[in-house]
N, C-alpha and C positions, 0 to 999 in steps of 0.2 A: 504494500500499500504506499503510495506516494502522496504527499500534500504539496500543493502549489498555492501560494498566495498571490492574488493578482487584483487589478482594479477593473471593475466593469465599466466604470465611466471615468475617464481621465478628466480632470477639471477642464470643462469647456462650456461654452454657452449652447444651450439646447436650440435646435432649429424648430421651425413651426412644425406641427403635426406630431405623429408618434415616431419616436426615436428608438431604434434597436440598440440598447446599451450593452447586451450580453447574451450570447448563445452558449449553452453548456456544450463542451466538446464531447465527441464520441467516447464511450467508456469512462465517463466521469460523472460524479455526483458533486454538486456545489452547494455551499451555504453562504448567504449574505451575512457578513460579520459586522459591518458598520456602514452607515450611510448618512451623509450630510448634504443637504441641498441648500443653496444660497440664492437669495433674490437681492440683487445689487441695484435694482431699478427703484424708481420713485412711486411705483404702483403695485398693488397686490397681484400675484400670478397664481393661477390654479395649477397645482401639480397632480398628475395622474400616474399611478404605478400599475402596470399590468404584467402578470406572469402568464405566459401562454404555454400550455403543455405541448410537448412534441407531437407534431401531426395535427394540432388544432390551429384555427385562424384567430387573429386578433379580434377581440370583441368585448363588450361591456361585462360579459359573464366571468371574465378572467381578471377584471380590475380588482386589485386588493386595497387600494387607497386613493382618496382624492382629498386634497388639502389646499386651502388658500394660504399662500405664504405671504405675509405682510412685506411691504417695501422695506429694504435694508435689513432683512432678517435671515435667520438660518433655521433649518428644520432637520431634526435628527432621524426621521423616518422609522420609528419603531415598528410600524406595520410590516416592514420589509425584513428586519432582523431575524435570523434564524430560520428563514424559509429554506427548505431543501428543494433544489432544482435537480432534475434528472437529465440525462443525455438528450440533447435536442430541444429542451425547454428554453424559452426566450423571454428576456426581461426588456419591457418597453417602458420609456418615460415620456411624458407629454407635459410641456411647460415652457413655451417659448421664452427664451432670454434667461431662464434659470441656469445655474451651473453647480457643480458639486462633484462628489466622489462616492463611489460605492466599492467597499472592499469585499472581496470574494475569496473564500478558501475552497480549492478544488481537491477532490479526492479521487484517485484513480488507481 
């Protein structure tokens, strides 16, 4: 068993729409260990977090969180922490102009 620590979302500004932040590699199980999202703008922005199981399509039924992040604030995303993702699962974020980082541990 090998462990690999990686970042699902390198600190960057999210584009408009649903952003594919991470896909679990073949033969791997992954856990979200930490997540912080920042809103550096002057207006609130709604963050949506969705985990799509392998083989499924992106849809509201897979959304695990929706949170309005106030201007000039950060959010620690407790809804995402310790979720187990399996091979092929995808993590999507939606929140144009937000930035942040999600730390993942992969087990293969």
